C-alpha positions in Angstrom: 0.0 0.0 0.0 1.2 3.4 -0.9 0.6 6.1 1.8 -0.8 9.2 0.1 -1.3 11.2 3.3 -1.0 11.1 7.1 -1.8 14.0 9.4 0.7 15.2 12.0 -1.1 13.5 14.9 -1.1 10.2 13.0 -4.9 9.9 13.5 -5.9 10.1 9.8 -4.3 8.5 6.8 -5.1 7.7 3.2 -3.5 4.8 1.3 -3.7 3.7 -2.3 -3.7 0.0 -3.1 -2.7 -1.9 -6.2 -6.3 -3.2 -6.2 -8.1 -0.1 -7.3 -9.3 1.1 -3.9 -8.3 3.8 -1.4 -8.1 3.0 2.3 -9.1 5.8 4.7 -7.8 5.0 8.2 -9.2 6.9 11.2 -7.8 6.2 14.7 -7.6 7.7 18.1 -9.2 11.1 18.9 -9.7 13.2 15.7 -10.2 16.9 15.8 -12.7 18.6 13.5 -9.9 20.3 11.5 -8.0 17.0 10.9 -11.3 15.2 10.0 -12.3 17.9 7.5 -8.8 17.9 6.0 -8.6 14.2 5.4 -12.1 14.0 4.0 -11.6 16.8 1.5 -8.3 15.2 0.5 -10.1 11.9 0.0 -12.4 13.6 -2.5 -9.4 15.0 -4.3 -7.5 11.7 -4.4 -10.6 9.9 -5.6 -11.0 12.4 -8.4 -7.3 12.3 -9.4 -7.2 8.5 -9.5 -10.7 7.8 -10.8 -11.0 5.1 -8.0 -14.5 4.5 -6.8 -14.0 1.9 -4.0 -13.1 3.1 -0.5 -12.4 1.1 2.6 -13.0 3.2 5.8 -11.1 1.5 8.5 -12.4 3.1 11.7 -11.6 0.1 14.0 -9.2 2.1 16.2 -11.3 5.3 16.1 -11.9 6.5 19.7 -13.5 9.9 19.1 -14.6 12.3 16.4 -16.4 15.5 17.2 -20.2 16.0 16.8 -19.2 18.9 14.5 -17.4 16.5 12.2 -20.5 14.3 11.9 -22.7 17.3 11.2 -20.3 18.6 8.6 -20.2 15.1 7.0 -23.9 15.0 6.6 -24.5 18.7 5.6 -21.5 19.4 3.5 -19.2 16.5 2.7 -21.8 14.2 1.1 -23.0 16.9 -1.2 -19.4 17.7 -2.2 -18.9 14.0 -3.0 -22.0 13.8 -5.0 -21.2 17.0 -7.0 -17.6 16.1 -7.6 -17.7 12.3 -8.0 -21.3 11.4 -8.6 -22.9 8.5 -6.8 -21.0 5.6 -8.3 -19.1 4.8 -5.1 -18.6 1.6 -3.0 -17.8 2.2 0.6 -16.8 -0.7 2.9 -16.7 0.3 6.5 -14.8 -1.6 9.2 -16.6 -0.6 12.4 -15.0 0.9 15.4 -14.4 -1.3 18.4 -15.4 1.7 20.6 -19.1 1.2 21.5 -20.1 4.9 21.2 -18.3 5.3 17.8 -19.9 2.1 16.6 -23.4 3.6 17.3 -22.3 7.0 15.8 -21.1 5.5 12.5 -24.2 3.2 12.2 -26.4 6.3 12.7 -24.4 8.2 10.0 -24.8 5.3 7.6 -28.6 5.2 8.2 -28.9 8.9 7.7 -26.9 8.7 4.4 -29.3 5.9 3.2 -32.3 7.9 4.3 -31.2 10.9 2.2 -31.4 8.6 -0.9 -27.8 8.8 -1.9 -27.0 5.9 -4.2 -23.7 5.1 -2.7 -23.2 1.4 -2.0 -22.3 1.0 1.7 -21.4 -2.2 3.5 -20.1 -3.0 7.0 -17.3 -5.4 6.8 -15.3 -7.2 9.5 -11.9 -6.8 7.9 -10.0 -5.4 4.9 -10.1 -8.9 3.2 -13.9 -9.0 3.8 -14.2 -5.6 2.1 -12.2 -6.7 -0.9 -14.4 -9.8 -1.3 -17.4 -7.5 -1.3 -15.8 -5.2 -3.9 -15.1 -8.3 -6.1 -18.7 -9.4 -5.9 -19.8 -6.0 -7.0 -17.4 -6.0 -9.9 -18.8 -9.3 -11.1 -22.4 -8.0 -10.8 -21.5 -4.9 -12.8 -20.2 -6.8 -15.7 
């Protein structure tokens, strides 16, 4: 995996794989500024590479701010839709932190209720996510 970005606090990182997906890793306690920076950079990297499969590994995420979650729903999703369209596959590795697990499940439900056409799947591991991507690739052909 090729590291494209990591913030100074080492709580956010973006990696590019040889298998046509980007890995967004969130860990520890993430400030709103760091969250916003990595999410906007993710859009930029997806646009540059024309990759449409993302693994969000939030297993080690301990805390993200309520402001981050509100920004995600009110601004980020619309930026993604306007910039990249809705042809995205997002595999999410859930946080082990119980509160964060509920928070991310709630965000996913809100995304789905807003009728975005992103494909979103919770996966237990990176290999599970790759299996899901491969099943999608077969269905698309």
